[in-house]
N, C-alpha and C positions, 0 to 999 in steps of 0.2 A: 392550530396548524397554520393559520394565515400569517402569523408573525415569525415563523421559523425559517424563512427563506435564507437568511444569512447563515443560519446554522446548517441547513442542508448543503449550501454551497461550500461551507467549510468542511463538511464531512466528505463531499465529493473531491475537493482539493486534496485533503489528507489521503484519501484512497489512491488517487493517481500518484501523489508524491511518494508514498511508501513503495509502490511497485517500481517506479522509475529509479528511486534511490537505491533499492536493493539490487535491481538489475544492473545499474551502473557500477555499483560496488563489485558485483560478480564479474562484470566485464573487465574492470580494473585488475582484479585478482587473476583472471584468465590471461591478461596481458603479461603479468609478472611470472605466472607459472607456465605459460605456453600451452594451456589446455582450453583453447578458445570456447567451445560451446558449453563446457561442463558447468562452470560457476555462474555463467550468465543465466543458464536455465535454472539452476538451483536458486539464484537470486530472484528470478521471476516467480518461481513457485512459492518461495518463502515470502516474497512481497505480496503476492496475491492472497496467500493464506492470512498473513498478518493484517492486511487491509480489510479482508472480509470480517475478521474478528473485531477489528476496530469499529467497523460500520455496525456490526451486531450490537456491540456495547453502547455505541452512541444512540442508535435507534431505540434500544431497550431503555436508555435513560430518558428519551423523549416521551415514551409511552405514559409515564406517570403525570404528565403535565397537561 
């Protein structure tokens, strides 16, 4: 566990990046479609769900070491 700091920082960075990227994509689609909160909220929810799944897989992979 002591040598995995960089890996944990990478997991945290990927977590935040997924949420922000999908929310920004939803905001962009909302701007094109004129439905401001709809796709932004969907992007946030999808980003959070995807990020949680990514963290689950990453931490599961760390368990065997």
